[in-house]
KOLSEKOL-197850 format. One line per 3 residues: number of its first residue (from 1); for each residue x, y, z of C-alpha. Coordinates in steps of 0.5 Angstrom, whole numbers, plus 500, padded with zeros to 3 digits. Layout:
N
NUM	X Y Z ~ ...
This chain:
246
1	383 879 723 ~ 383 878 731 ~ 389 882 734
4	393 878 740 ~ 398 882 742 ~ 401 889 742
7	408 892 743 ~ 412 898 741 ~ 420 896 739
10	425 901 741 ~ 425 905 735 ~ 418 907 735
13	415 901 730 ~ 408 898 733 ~ 409 890 733
16	402 887 733 ~ 400 879 733 ~ 394 877 730
19	390 872 727 ~ 386 871 721 ~ 382 865 722
22	387 859 724 ~ 393 863 721 ~ 398 867 725
25	401 873 723 ~ 405 880 725 ~ 404 887 723
28	408 892 724 ~ 407 900 723 ~ 412 906 724
31	410 910 729 ~ 407 916 723 ~ 402 911 721
34	395 913 722 ~ 388 914 719 ~ 390 922 717
37	396 919 714 ~ 396 911 712 ~ 402 908 710
40	404 903 703 ~ 405 896 705 ~ 410 891 704
43	408 884 705 ~ 415 880 708 ~ 415 873 705
46	420 868 708 ~ 421 860 708 ~ 417 855 711
49	421 855 717 ~ 416 858 722 ~ 415 865 724
52	419 864 731 ~ 425 861 728 ~ 424 866 723
55	422 873 727 ~ 430 875 728 ~ 430 876 721
58	423 879 719 ~ 423 884 725 ~ 430 886 722
61	427 887 715 ~ 420 890 718 ~ 424 896 722
64	428 898 715 ~ 422 898 712 ~ 418 902 718
67	424 907 717 ~ 423 907 710 ~ 415 909 711
70	412 903 710 ~ 408 898 715 ~ 411 891 713
73	406 884 715 ~ 407 877 714 ~ 403 871 716
76	405 863 717 ~ 406 859 711 ~ 402 853 711
79	404 847 715 ~ 410 851 719 ~ 410 853 726
82	404 852 730 ~ 400 850 724 ~ 397 843 724
85	402 838 720 ~ 402 837 712 ~ 404 830 711
88	405 830 704 ~ 409 836 704 ~ 413 833 710
91	415 827 706 ~ 417 831 700 ~ 421 835 704
94	424 829 707 ~ 425 826 700 ~ 428 832 698
97	434 832 704 ~ 436 825 702 ~ 436 827 694
100	441 833 697 ~ 445 829 702 ~ 446 823 696
103	449 828 692 ~ 444 827 686 ~ 440 831 682
106	433 833 685 ~ 428 830 681 ~ 423 834 678
109	417 830 681 ~ 420 832 688 ~ 420 839 687
112	413 839 684 ~ 410 836 691 ~ 414 840 695
115	413 847 692 ~ 406 847 688 ~ 401 845 693
118	405 850 698 ~ 403 855 692 ~ 397 853 691
121	395 854 699 ~ 399 859 701 ~ 397 865 696
124	389 865 697 ~ 391 865 705 ~ 396 872 703
127	390 875 699 ~ 386 874 705 ~ 391 877 710
130	391 883 704 ~ 384 884 704 ~ 384 884 712
133	391 889 712 ~ 388 894 707 ~ 382 895 711
136	385 897 717 ~ 385 905 717 ~ 393 906 718
139	394 902 711 ~ 393 906 705 ~ 397 902 700
142	400 901 694 ~ 403 894 697 ~ 409 891 695
145	411 884 696 ~ 419 882 698 ~ 423 875 699
148	421 868 702 ~ 419 862 697 ~ 420 865 689
151	414 861 687 ~ 409 864 692 ~ 412 871 690
154	411 869 682 ~ 404 867 683 ~ 402 873 687
157	405 878 683 ~ 400 874 677 ~ 394 874 681
160	394 879 685 ~ 393 886 682 ~ 394 890 688
163	401 888 688 ~ 405 894 685 ~ 412 891 685
166	416 886 688 ~ 423 884 691 ~ 424 876 690
169	430 872 692 ~ 432 866 688 ~ 433 862 694
172	429 856 693 ~ 427 850 688 ~ 423 852 682
175	418 847 679 ~ 417 848 671 ~ 410 850 671
178	412 856 674 ~ 416 859 668 ~ 410 859 665
181	406 863 670 ~ 413 867 670 ~ 411 870 663
184	406 873 665 ~ 408 877 671 ~ 409 885 669
187	410 888 675 ~ 417 892 676 ~ 421 887 679
190	428 887 683 ~ 431 880 684 ~ 436 878 689
193	441 872 687 ~ 447 869 692 ~ 451 866 686
196	454 861 691 ~ 447 859 694 ~ 448 851 696
199	440 850 696 ~ 439 853 689 ~ 440 852 682
202	443 857 679 ~ 442 856 672 ~ 435 855 674
205	434 862 678 ~ 437 866 671 ~ 432 862 667
208	426 864 671 ~ 429 871 671 ~ 429 870 663
211	422 868 663 ~ 419 873 667 ~ 415 878 662
214	416 885 666 ~ 419 891 662 ~ 423 893 668
217	426 887 671 ~ 433 887 675 ~ 438 882 677
220	442 883 683 ~ 447 878 684 ~ 453 877 689
223	458 872 691 ~ 456 868 697 ~ 451 863 700
226	445 863 702 ~ 444 868 708 ~ 450 872 705
229	446 878 702 ~ 450 884 702 ~ 448 890 706
232	448 894 700 ~ 444 889 696 ~ 439 889 701
235	439 897 701 ~ 438 896 693 ~ 431 893 694
238	429 898 699 ~ 431 904 694 ~ 427 900 689
241	420 900 694 ~ 421 908 695 ~ 421 909 688
244	415 904 686 ~ 411 905 693 ~ 410 912 693
């Protein structure tokens, strides 16, 4: 991990840019974090739209996490931002747009081509980032995962034992293969669902929640579209992490 920038935000949170090989990322730590007082970590997932475009939402989430005593970090997803374009996934994304504009159902084949390669490549990168982040003296774990592409969060919850709890956002299309992986998830989950999300299959989101194998899982469903998550739902997710990462 190579740090490329550092700034102190107006609430005292320290923001550092880094690279991990070709992968850019951002790390936010509360002012209280130190080698003698390491803090837990929340990995901030996000859609594959690029860190620059997602930055306002990411930094807001990171500041909330820091106020609760957590470090937060994120990395650029494959094929996004300044990373090399990914022709196959770009084509699948274009096919998805055409299917949605036509008003017809989105075929499973398109969803598989769009999501499964992203999961296969992004999850090992998140694990490599976690290796580097946990090697920093001011970060001590435990670790949570929050938001982003729900299939990435599901795979991480299955294969990464260092993640103790996850807040997942049911706001993206889910390949059928991920339902079997969901049955293998055992960590505590808090799932957010926007009932009128224009880009999400509501029934598939409910079926995925039902498939999760966790003994402790909560579904927080609210009226509204994709970006309309109410503040109280976010506050409930923050309390979930406070319970499970302390």
